[in-house]
C-alpha positions as CSV (number, residue, x, y, z in Angstrom):
1,M,50.4,-65.8,-24.7
2,K,51.2,-68.0,-21.7
3,K,54.3,-66.0,-20.8
4,F,52.3,-62.8,-21.2
5,A,49.8,-64.0,-18.6
6,Q,52.6,-64.9,-16.2
7,Y,54.1,-61.4,-16.4
8,V,50.8,-59.7,-16.2
9,G,50.3,-61.7,-12.9
10,L,53.6,-60.4,-11.6
11,F,52.6,-56.8,-12.6
12,A,49.4,-57.2,-10.5
13,I,51.4,-58.4,-7.5
14,L,53.1,-55.1,-7.4
15,A,49.9,-53.2,-6.7
16,V,50.2,-51.0,-3.6
17,I,47.3,-50.4,-1.2
18,A,46.3,-46.8,-1.6
19,T,45.2,-44.6,1.3
20,A,42.9,-41.6,1.0
21,C,43.4,-40.2,4.5
22,A,45.0,-41.2,7.8
23,G,43.5,-43.8,9.9
24,S,42.2,-47.3,9.4
25,S,39.1,-48.7,7.7
26,S,36.9,-51.6,8.8
27,A,33.9,-50.9,6.6
28,Q,33.0,-54.4,5.4
29,P,36.1,-55.0,3.2
30,S,34.7,-58.2,1.6
31,A,31.4,-56.4,0.6
32,L,33.4,-53.4,-0.7
33,E,35.7,-55.7,-2.7
34,S,32.7,-57.5,-4.3
35,F,31.0,-54.3,-5.1
36,R,34.1,-52.8,-6.7
37,H,34.8,-55.9,-8.7
38,A,31.3,-55.8,-10.1
39,L,31.9,-52.2,-11.2
40,V,35.3,-53.0,-12.7
41,D,33.7,-55.9,-14.7
42,Y,30.8,-53.7,-15.9
43,F,32.9,-50.8,-17.1
44,G,35.8,-53.0,-18.2
45,R,33.8,-54.2,-21.1
46,L,33.7,-50.6,-22.3
47,N,37.4,-50.0,-21.5
48,Y,36.6,-47.7,-18.6
49,V,37.7,-47.6,-15.0
50,P,34.7,-47.1,-12.6
51,V,34.6,-44.0,-10.3
52,L,34.0,-45.4,-6.8
53,I,33.9,-42.0,-5.1
54,N,33.4,-38.5,-6.6
55,R,36.6,-36.4,-6.5
56,G,35.8,-34.3,-9.5
57,Y,37.8,-36.2,-12.1
58,T,38.6,-34.5,-15.4
59,V,40.4,-35.3,-18.6
60,G,44.1,-35.0,-18.1
61,D,44.1,-36.2,-14.5
62,V,46.7,-38.8,-13.6
63,V,45.1,-41.5,-11.4
64,H,46.7,-44.4,-9.6
65,S,45.8,-47.9,-10.6
66,D,43.4,-48.2,-7.6
67,G,41.1,-45.9,-9.7
68,V,40.7,-43.5,-6.8
69,N,43.7,-41.6,-5.8
70,F,45.5,-38.9,-7.8
71,Y,49.1,-38.9,-8.9
72,A,48.6,-35.5,-10.5
73,R,45.8,-33.2,-11.5
74,A,45.2,-32.1,-15.0
75,A,46.1,-28.5,-14.3
76,R,49.6,-29.5,-13.4
77,C,50.4,-31.8,-16.4
78,F,48.1,-30.3,-19.1
79,P,47.8,-26.5,-18.1
80,Q,46.8,-25.5,-21.6
81,L,44.3,-28.3,-22.3
82,K,40.9,-27.2,-23.3
83,S,38.3,-30.0,-22.9
84,P,35.4,-30.0,-25.3
85,P,31.8,-29.8,-24.0
86,P,30.1,-33.0,-22.9
87,V,28.3,-35.1,-25.5
88,Q,25.2,-37.1,-24.8
89,T,25.7,-40.9,-24.7
90,A,24.1,-43.9,-22.9
91,L,24.8,-46.8,-20.7
92,T,22.0,-49.2,-21.5
93,D,23.0,-52.3,-19.5
94,V,22.1,-52.6,-15.8
95,L,24.8,-53.3,-13.3
96,Q,23.9,-56.1,-10.8
97,T,25.7,-56.8,-7.6
98,N,25.0,-58.6,-4.3
99,S,27.0,-56.3,-2.0
100,A,26.8,-52.7,-0.8
101,G,30.2,-52.1,0.7
102,I,30.1,-48.4,-0.3
103,S,27.3,-45.9,-0.6
104,F,28.0,-45.0,-4.3
105,G,26.3,-41.6,-3.9
106,L,23.0,-43.4,-3.1
107,R,23.4,-44.1,0.6
108,L,23.5,-47.9,-0.1
109,K,25.8,-48.8,2.7
110,Q,23.9,-46.8,5.3
111,I,20.6,-48.3,4.2
112,F,21.9,-51.9,4.2
113,D,23.6,-51.4,7.6
114,S,20.5,-49.9,9.2
115,S,17.5,-51.6,10.7
116,A,15.5,-50.3,7.7
117,G,17.7,-52.6,5.5
118,A,17.0,-55.7,7.4
119,D,14.2,-56.7,5.0
120,L,16.2,-55.9,1.9
121,V,17.3,-58.7,-0.5
122,H,21.0,-58.4,-1.1
123,R,20.6,-57.9,-4.8
124,I,21.1,-54.4,-6.2
125,H,20.3,-53.2,-9.7
126,I,22.1,-50.0,-10.7
127,K,21.6,-48.0,-13.9
128,F,22.8,-44.6,-15.1
129,S,20.8,-41.8,-16.8
130,N,21.6,-38.4,-18.3
131,V,24.9,-39.8,-19.3
132,T,27.5,-37.6,-21.1
133,V,31.1,-38.0,-22.1
134,V,34.0,-35.6,-22.4
135,S,36.7,-37.0,-24.6
136,V,40.1,-35.7,-25.7
137,A,42.1,-37.5,-28.4
138,Q,45.6,-38.8,-27.7
139,L,47.2,-36.4,-30.1
140,D,45.6,-33.5,-28.4
141,L,46.9,-34.7,-25.0
142,K,50.4,-35.0,-26.5
143,D,50.2,-31.4,-27.7
144,A,48.9,-30.1,-24.4
145,L,51.3,-32.0,-22.1
146,D,53.8,-30.0,-20.1
147,R,56.7,-32.4,-20.5
148,K,58.9,-30.6,-18.0
149,A,56.3,-30.5,-15.3
150,C,55.3,-34.2,-15.7
151,P,58.1,-36.1,-17.3
152,E,56.9,-39.4,-15.7
153,I,53.7,-39.5,-17.8
154,V,55.4,-38.8,-21.2
155,P,55.6,-42.5,-22.1
156,L,51.9,-42.9,-21.2
157,V,50.8,-40.1,-23.4
158,D,53.2,-40.9,-26.3
159,A,52.4,-44.6,-26.1
160,T,56.1,-45.7,-25.7
161,V,58.0,-47.9,-23.3
162,T,59.0,-47.4,-19.6
163,A,61.2,-49.5,-17.3
164,F,59.5,-51.9,-15.0
165,D,60.0,-50.3,-11.6
166,R,59.0,-52.4,-8.6
167,N,59.0,-49.4,-6.3
168,T,56.6,-47.3,-8.4
169,R,52.8,-47.5,-8.1
170,P,51.3,-47.7,-11.6
171,F,49.0,-44.9,-12.7
172,F,47.1,-43.9,-15.9
173,V,46.2,-40.7,-17.8
174,V,42.5,-40.0,-18.2
175,S,41.4,-39.3,-21.8
176,E,37.6,-39.6,-21.3
177,V,35.2,-38.9,-18.4
178,I,31.7,-40.3,-18.4
179,S,29.3,-38.5,-16.1
180,G,25.6,-39.1,-15.2
181,K,23.0,-39.7,-12.5
182,R,22.8,-43.0,-10.6
183,Q,19.8,-45.0,-9.7
184,A,19.6,-48.2,-7.7
185,T,16.7,-50.6,-7.3
186,L,16.4,-52.7,-4.2
187,T,13.9,-55.4,-3.3
188,L,12.1,-55.9,0.1
189,S,11.7,-59.5,1.1
190,D,8.8,-58.6,3.5
191,K,6.1,-56.6,1.7
192,A,4.3,-55.7,4.9
193,N,4.2,-52.0,6.1
194,L,5.8,-50.7,2.9
195,Q,5.1,-47.1,3.7
196,V,6.7,-47.4,7.1
197,K,9.8,-49.0,5.6
198,A,9.9,-46.4,2.8
199,N,9.8,-43.6,5.3
200,Q,12.7,-45.2,7.3
201,I,14.8,-45.5,4.1
202,A,13.9,-42.0,3.0
203,Q,15.1,-40.6,6.3
204,L,18.5,-42.2,5.7
205,A,18.8,-40.6,2.3
206,V,17.3,-37.2,3.1
207,D,20.7,-35.3,3.2
208,A,22.2,-37.0,0.1
209,N,20.0,-35.5,-2.7
210,V,18.5,-39.0,-3.2
211,K,14.8,-39.6,-3.9
212,V,13.2,-42.8,-2.6
213,E,10.3,-44.5,-4.2
214,V,8.6,-47.7,-3.0
215,T,6.3,-49.7,-5.3
216,A,3.4,-51.9,-4.4
217,E,5.6,-54.9,-5.4
218,G,8.2,-54.0,-2.7
219,L,10.8,-52.4,-5.0
220,V,12.8,-49.6,-3.5
221,V,14.1,-47.2,-6.1
222,L,16.9,-44.7,-5.1
223,K,17.4,-41.9,-7.5
224,S,20.2,-39.3,-7.3
225,D,19.7,-35.9,-8.9
226,V,23.4,-35.2,-8.8
227,V,25.4,-35.5,-12.1
228,M,28.8,-36.8,-11.2
229,P,31.7,-38.7,-12.9
230,I,31.0,-42.4,-13.1
231,A,33.8,-43.8,-15.2
232,L,37.3,-42.9,-16.6
233,K,39.0,-44.0,-19.8
234,P,42.8,-44.3,-19.8
235,V,44.6,-42.9,-22.9
236,T,46.9,-46.0,-22.8
237,V,47.2,-49.1,-20.7
238,P,50.4,-51.0,-19.8
239,K,51.5,-54.4,-21.0
240,V,54.4,-56.2,-19.5
241,V,57.0,-57.2,-22.1
242,L,60.3,-59.0,-21.8
243,V,63.7,-57.8,-23.0
244,G,65.6,-60.8,-24.4
245,Q,64.8,-64.4,-23.8
246,F,64.9,-65.7,-20.2
247,G,62.8,-67.8,-17.9
248,D,63.0,-66.4,-14.3
249,L,62.0,-62.8,-13.5
250,R,63.6,-63.0,-10.1
251,G,67.1,-62.7,-11.6
252,S,68.7,-59.7,-13.3
253,E,66.7,-59.9,-16.5
254,Q,65.0,-56.7,-17.7
255,V,61.3,-56.1,-18.0
256,E,59.6,-53.2,-19.6
257,L,56.1,-51.7,-19.8
258,K,54.7,-51.0,-23.2
259,W,51.9,-48.4,-23.1
260,D,49.3,-49.2,-25.7
261,P,46.6,-46.8,-26.9
262,L,43.0,-47.9,-26.4
263,D,42.0,-47.2,-30.0
264,C,41.4,-50.8,-30.9
265,A,38.9,-51.6,-33.6
266,S,37.2,-54.7,-32.1
267,R,36.0,-55.9,-28.7
268,Q,38.3,-58.8,-28.9
269,A,41.3,-56.6,-29.5
270,C,40.3,-54.2,-26.8
271,A,39.8,-57.1,-24.3
272,A,43.3,-58.3,-25.0
273,L,44.6,-54.8,-24.0
274,F,42.2,-53.8,-21.2
275,D,41.4,-57.1,-19.4
276,P,44.9,-57.5,-17.8
277,F,44.7,-53.8,-16.7
278,A,41.2,-54.4,-15.2
279,D,42.8,-57.3,-13.2
280,L,45.5,-54.9,-12.0
281,I,42.8,-52.5,-10.9
282,K,41.1,-55.2,-8.9
283,E,44.4,-56.2,-7.2
284,T,45.2,-52.6,-6.2
285,K,42.8,-52.3,-3.3
286,P,42.2,-48.7,-2.1
287,T,41.5,-48.0,1.5
288,L,38.4,-45.8,1.4
289,R,37.2,-43.6,4.3
290,V,35.5,-40.3,4.9
291,C,38.0,-37.5,5.0
292,P,37.4,-34.4,7.2
293,G,36.1,-31.4,5.2
294,T,35.2,-33.5,2.1
295,S,32.0,-34.8,0.6
296,F,33.4,-38.1,-0.6
297,G,34.4,-41.4,0.9
298,I,32.3,-44.3,2.0
299,A,29.5,-42.1,3.4
Protein backbone atom coordinates (compact mmCIF):
# COMPACT_ATOMS: atom_id res chain seq x y z
CA MET A 1 0.00 0.00 0.00
CA LYS A 2 2.91 2.35 0.75
CA LYS A 3 4.47 1.70 -2.64
CA PHE A 4 1.08 2.18 -4.30
CA ALA A 5 0.79 5.63 -2.73
CA GLN A 6 4.26 6.57 -3.94
CA TYR A 7 3.49 5.72 -7.54
CA VAL A 8 0.10 7.37 -7.43
CA GLY A 9 1.99 10.50 -6.37
CA LEU A 10 4.28 10.16 -9.35
CA PHE A 11 1.26 9.74 -11.62
CA ALA A 12 -0.18 12.98 -10.25
CA ILE A 13 3.07 14.84 -10.97
CA LEU A 14 2.59 14.11 -14.67
CA ALA A 15 -0.59 16.19 -14.79
CA VAL A 16 -0.44 18.80 -17.54
CA ILE A 17 -2.07 22.22 -17.29
CA ALA A 18 -4.95 22.27 -19.75
CA THR A 19 -5.86 25.31 -21.80
CA ALA A 20 -9.36 26.08 -23.07
CA CYS A 21 -8.44 29.01 -25.35
CA ALA A 22 -5.46 31.17 -26.18
CA GLY A 23 -4.41 33.84 -23.73
CA SER A 24 -3.63 33.97 -20.04
CA SER A 25 -5.87 33.78 -17.00
CA SER A 26 -5.52 35.80 -13.80
CA ALA A 27 -8.95 35.18 -12.29
CA GLN A 28 -8.14 34.54 -8.64
CA PRO A 29 -6.35 31.20 -9.09
CA SER A 30 -6.28 30.45 -5.37
CA ALA A 31 -10.04 30.98 -5.05
CA LEU A 32 -10.66 28.89 -8.15
CA GLU A 33 -8.48 26.08 -6.84
CA SER A 34 -10.25 26.07 -3.48
CA PHE A 35 -13.69 26.02 -5.15
CA ARG A 36 -12.65 23.24 -7.52
CA HIS A 37 -11.19 21.12 -4.73
CA ALA A 38 -14.44 21.45 -2.76
CA LEU A 39 -16.35 20.21 -5.81
CA VAL A 40 -13.95 17.30 -6.36
CA ASP A 41 -14.30 16.25 -2.71
CA TYR A 42 -18.09 16.52 -2.80
CA PHE A 43 -18.56 14.46 -5.96
CA GLY A 44 -15.59 12.18 -5.31
CA ARG A 45 -17.53 10.46 -2.53
CA LEU A 46 -19.96 9.38 -5.26
CA ASN A 47 -17.21 8.44 -7.77
CA TYR A 48 -17.98 11.40 -10.02
CA VAL A 49 -15.90 14.18 -11.54
CA PRO A 50 -17.54 17.62 -11.15
CA VAL A 51 -18.46 19.71 -14.17
CA LEU A 52 -16.88 23.11 -13.66
CA ILE A 53 -18.18 24.70 -16.87
CA ASN A 54 -20.95 23.51 -19.16
CA ARG A 55 -19.73 22.13 -22.48
CA GLY A 56 -22.60 19.77 -23.15
CA TYR A 57 -20.93 16.61 -21.86
CA THR A 58 -22.53 13.31 -22.85
CA VAL A 59 -21.93 9.62 -22.19
CA GLY A 60 -19.10 8.39 -24.39
CA ASP A 61 -17.15 11.66 -24.31
CA VAL A 62 -13.44 11.28 -23.58
CA VAL A 63 -12.33 13.98 -21.14
CA HIS A 64 -8.86 14.94 -19.98
CA SER A 65 -8.02 14.46 -16.32
CA ASP A 66 -8.57 18.18 -15.68
CA GLY A 67 -12.28 17.33 -15.93
CA VAL A 68 -12.83 20.15 -18.43
CA ASN A 69 -11.23 19.65 -21.84
CA PHE A 70 -12.14 16.99 -24.39
CA TYR A 71 -9.82 14.39 -25.82
CA ALA A 72 -12.62 13.21 -28.14
CA ARG A 73 -16.37 13.57 -28.37
CA ALA A 74 -18.73 10.62 -28.13
CA ALA A 75 -19.76 10.85 -31.79
CA ARG A 76 -16.21 10.03 -32.86
CA CYS A 77 -15.51 7.06 -30.60
CA PHE A 78 -19.06 5.71 -30.08
CA PRO A 79 -20.93 6.65 -33.29
CA GLN A 80 -23.60 3.95 -32.79
CA LEU A 81 -24.13 4.51 -29.07
CA LYS A 82 -27.74 5.07 -28.05
CA SER A 83 -28.00 6.66 -24.62
CA PRO A 84 -31.07 5.78 -22.54
CA PRO A 85 -33.43 8.52 -21.34
CA PRO A 86 -32.47 10.32 -18.12
CA VAL A 87 -33.65 8.83 -14.83
CA GLN A 88 -34.61 10.87 -11.78
CA THR A 89 -32.15 10.78 -8.92
CA ALA A 90 -31.11 13.08 -6.06
CA LEU A 91 -28.11 14.75 -4.49
CA THR A 92 -29.25 15.31 -0.93
CA ASP A 93 -26.10 16.75 0.65
CA VAL A 94 -25.19 20.44 0.47
CA LEU A 95 -21.83 21.49 -0.91
CA GLN A 96 -20.13 24.14 1.22
CA THR A 97 -17.17 26.25 0.15
CA ASN A 98 -15.46 29.49 1.19
CA SER A 99 -14.43 30.59 -2.29
CA ALA A 100 -16.09 31.75 -5.48
CA GLY A 101 -13.31 31.59 -8.05
CA ILE A 102 -15.74 30.69 -10.83
CA SER A 103 -19.33 31.61 -11.51
CA PHE A 104 -20.63 28.02 -11.72
CA GLY A 105 -23.65 29.08 -13.77
CA LEU A 106 -24.82 31.31 -10.91
CA ARG A 107 -22.75 34.47 -11.43
CA LEU A 108 -20.92 33.79 -8.17
CA LYS A 109 -17.63 35.30 -9.23
CA GLN A 110 -19.17 38.47 -10.63
CA ILE A 111 -21.24 38.96 -7.49
CA PHE A 112 -18.36 38.47 -5.06
CA ASP A 113 -16.06 40.66 -7.16
CA SER A 114 -18.57 43.51 -7.31
CA SER A 115 -19.42 46.23 -4.80
CA ALA A 116 -22.68 44.37 -4.18
CA GLY A 117 -20.65 41.45 -2.82
CA ALA A 118 -18.73 43.51 -0.30
CA ASP A 119 -21.17 42.62 2.49
CA LEU A 120 -21.34 38.91 1.64
CA VAL A 121 -19.85 36.35 4.00
CA HIS A 122 -17.42 34.11 2.10
CA ARG A 123 -19.35 30.96 2.85
CA ILE A 124 -21.37 29.46 0.02
CA HIS A 125 -23.93 26.66 0.29
CA ILE A 126 -24.71 24.94 -3.02
CA LYS A 127 -27.38 22.33 -3.66
CA PHE A 128 -28.79 20.67 -6.76
CA SER A 129 -32.41 20.04 -7.76
CA ASN A 130 -34.29 18.35 -10.63
CA VAL A 131 -31.40 15.91 -10.76
CA THR A 132 -31.31 13.19 -13.41
CA VAL A 133 -28.71 10.68 -14.55
CA VAL A 134 -27.96 9.10 -17.92
CA SER A 135 -26.01 5.87 -17.49
CA VAL A 136 -24.52 3.39 -19.96
CA ALA A 137 -23.00 0.11 -18.78
CA GLN A 138 -19.41 -0.81 -19.54
CA LEU A 139 -20.45 -3.75 -21.74
CA ASP A 140 -22.64 -1.48 -23.85
CA LEU A 141 -19.75 0.96 -24.26
CA LYS A 142 -17.52 -1.94 -25.34
CA ASP A 143 -20.06 -3.00 -27.96
CA ALA A 144 -20.48 0.54 -29.29
CA LEU A 145 -16.79 1.52 -29.37
CA ASP A 146 -15.28 2.18 -32.79
CA ARG A 147 -11.90 0.61 -32.07
CA LYS A 148 -10.33 1.79 -35.31
CA ALA A 149 -11.35 5.41 -34.80
CA CYS A 150 -10.25 5.55 -31.14
CA PRO A 151 -7.65 2.82 -30.44
CA GLU A 152 -6.19 4.86 -27.55
CA ILE A 153 -9.27 4.41 -25.38
CA VAL A 154 -9.72 0.66 -25.95
CA PRO A 155 -7.89 -0.26 -22.68
CA LEU A 156 -10.06 2.24 -20.76
CA VAL A 157 -13.28 0.68 -22.02
CA ASP A 158 -12.08 -2.94 -21.85
CA ALA A 159 -10.54 -2.41 -18.38
CA THR A 160 -7.09 -3.65 -19.34
CA VAL A 161 -3.54 -2.32 -19.06
CA THR A 162 -1.71 0.49 -20.86
CA ALA A 163 1.90 1.59 -20.77
CA PHE A 164 2.81 4.44 -18.47
CA ASP A 165 3.57 7.28 -20.92
CA ARG A 166 5.10 10.40 -19.38
CA ASN A 167 4.28 12.43 -22.48
CA THR A 168 0.57 11.63 -22.63
CA ARG A 169 -2.04 13.57 -20.69
CA PRO A 170 -4.39 11.15 -18.87
CA PHE A 171 -8.06 11.08 -19.84
CA PHE A 172 -11.20 9.10 -18.98
CA VAL A 173 -14.31 7.81 -20.75
CA VAL A 174 -17.66 9.08 -19.45
CA SER A 175 -20.15 6.35 -18.54
CA GLU A 176 -22.68 8.49 -16.64
CA VAL A 177 -23.76 12.12 -16.71
CA ILE A 178 -25.64 13.73 -13.85
CA SER A 179 -27.60 16.86 -14.77
CA GLY A 180 -29.69 19.27 -12.77
CA LYS A 181 -30.32 22.83 -11.64
CA ARG A 182 -27.97 24.69 -9.31
CA GLN A 183 -28.83 26.81 -6.31
CA ALA A 184 -26.48 28.80 -4.06
CA THR A 185 -27.23 30.42 -0.73
CA LEU A 186 -25.09 33.35 0.38
CA THR A 187 -25.22 35.35 3.61
CA LEU A 188 -25.10 39.12 4.03
CA SER A 189 -23.05 40.23 7.02
CA ASP A 190 -24.79 43.64 7.04
CA LYS A 191 -28.57 43.26 7.16
CA ALA A 192 -29.29 46.95 6.46
CA ASN A 193 -30.86 47.99 3.14
CA LEU A 194 -31.60 44.42 2.12
CA GLN A 195 -33.77 45.42 -0.82
CA VAL A 196 -31.14 47.75 -2.26
CA LYS A 197 -28.50 45.02 -2.05
CA ALA A 198 -30.91 42.48 -3.50
CA ASN A 199 -31.52 44.75 -6.49
CA GLN A 200 -27.79 45.21 -7.01
CA ILE A 201 -27.18 41.45 -6.96
CA ALA A 202 -30.18 40.77 -9.18
CA GLN A 203 -28.82 43.21 -11.74
CA LEU A 204 -25.60 41.20 -11.96
CA ALA A 205 -27.55 37.99 -12.56
CA VAL A 206 -30.21 39.37 -14.92
CA ASP A 207 -28.69 37.91 -18.10
CA ALA A 208 -27.81 34.49 -16.69
CA ASN A 209 -31.25 32.92 -16.13
CA VAL A 210 -30.62 33.22 -12.40
CA LYS A 211 -33.36 34.24 -9.96
CA VAL A 212 -32.36 36.16 -6.84
CA GLU A 213 -34.22 36.05 -3.54
CA VAL A 214 -33.25 37.84 -0.32
CA THR A 215 -34.80 36.82 3.00
CA ALA A 216 -35.39 38.96 6.05
CA GLU A 217 -32.51 37.08 7.70
CA GLY A 218 -30.08 38.36 5.08
CA LEU A 219 -29.81 35.15 3.08
CA VAL A 220 -29.29 35.60 -0.66
CA VAL A 221 -30.59 32.66 -2.69
CA LEU A 222 -29.47 32.31 -6.32
CA LYS A 223 -31.50 29.81 -8.37
CA SER A 224 -30.69 28.77 -11.92
CA ASP A 225 -33.53 27.55 -14.12
CA VAL A 226 -31.09 25.92 -16.55
CA VAL A 227 -30.67 22.15 -16.42
CA MET A 228 -27.03 21.38 -17.21
CA PRO A 229 -24.46 18.64 -16.62
CA ILE A 230 -23.09 18.79 -13.09
CA ALA A 231 -20.96 15.64 -12.76
CA LEU A 232 -19.42 12.85 -14.87
CA LYS A 233 -18.62 9.26 -13.94
CA PRO A 234 -15.65 7.49 -15.57
CA VAL A 235 -16.19 3.95 -16.80
CA THR A 236 -12.73 3.06 -15.44
CA VAL A 237 -10.02 4.80 -13.43
CA PRO A 238 -6.26 4.23 -13.63
CA LYS A 239 -4.04 2.64 -11.03
CA VAL A 240 -0.27 2.73 -11.31
CA VAL A 241 1.24 -0.75 -11.07
CA LEU A 242 4.80 -1.99 -11.22
CA VAL A 243 6.18 -4.57 -13.59
CA GLY A 244 8.76 -6.56 -11.64
CA GLN A 245 10.42 -5.68 -8.37
CA PHE A 246 12.49 -2.51 -8.21
CA GLY A 247 12.89 0.56 -6.06
CA ASP A 248 13.63 3.57 -8.26
CA LEU A 249 11.22 4.77 -10.95
CA ARG A 250 13.84 7.10 -12.41
CA GLY A 251 15.69 4.17 -13.93
CA SER A 252 14.66 1.95 -16.80
CA GLU A 253 12.02 -0.02 -14.91
CA GLN A 254 8.61 -0.43 -16.50
CA VAL A 255 5.40 1.03 -15.07
CA GLU A 256 1.89 0.34 -16.32
CA LEU A 257 -1.60 1.71 -15.78
CA LYS A 258 -4.28 -0.77 -14.83
CA TRP A 259 -7.76 0.53 -15.68
CA ASP A 260 -10.28 -0.64 -13.08
CA PRO A 261 -14.08 -0.46 -13.56
CA LEU A 262 -16.01 1.58 -11.01
CA ASP A 263 -18.43 -1.24 -10.24
CA CYS A 264 -17.23 -1.68 -6.66
CA ALA A 265 -19.72 -2.98 -4.10
CA SER A 266 -18.77 -0.90 -1.05
CA ARG A 267 -17.79 2.70 -0.33
CA GLN A 268 -14.45 1.52 1.04
CA ALA A 269 -13.66 -0.42 -2.14
CA CYS A 270 -14.74 2.51 -4.30
CA ALA A 271 -12.61 4.93 -2.29
CA ALA A 272 -9.54 2.76 -2.80
CA LEU A 273 -10.11 3.05 -6.56
CA PHE A 274 -11.39 6.58 -6.94
CA ASP A 275 -9.58 8.64 -4.28
CA PRO A 276 -6.17 8.50 -6.03
CA PHE A 277 -7.90 9.51 -9.27
CA ALA A 278 -9.59 12.42 -7.46
CA ASP A 279 -6.14 13.54 -6.28
CA LEU A 280 -4.96 13.43 -9.89
CA ILE A 281 -7.90 15.61 -10.95
CA LYS A 282 -6.92 18.17 -8.31
CA GLU A 283 -3.32 18.18 -9.48
CA THR A 284 -4.28 18.67 -13.14
CA LYS A 285 -5.15 22.34 -13.01
CA PRO A 286 -7.14 23.66 -15.99
CA THR A 287 -6.73 27.23 -17.11
CA LEU A 288 -10.28 28.53 -17.49
CA ARG A 289 -11.28 31.56 -19.48
CA VAL A 290 -14.16 32.85 -21.56
CA CYS A 291 -13.80 31.75 -25.19
CA PRO A 292 -15.16 33.98 -27.97
CA GLY A 293 -18.43 32.75 -29.36
CA THR A 294 -19.19 30.42 -26.45
CA SER A 295 -21.39 30.57 -23.36
CA PHE A 296 -19.02 28.83 -20.99
CA GLY A 297 -15.87 29.81 -19.12
CA ILE A 298 -15.49 31.76 -15.92
CA ALA A 299 -18.29 34.19 -16.75
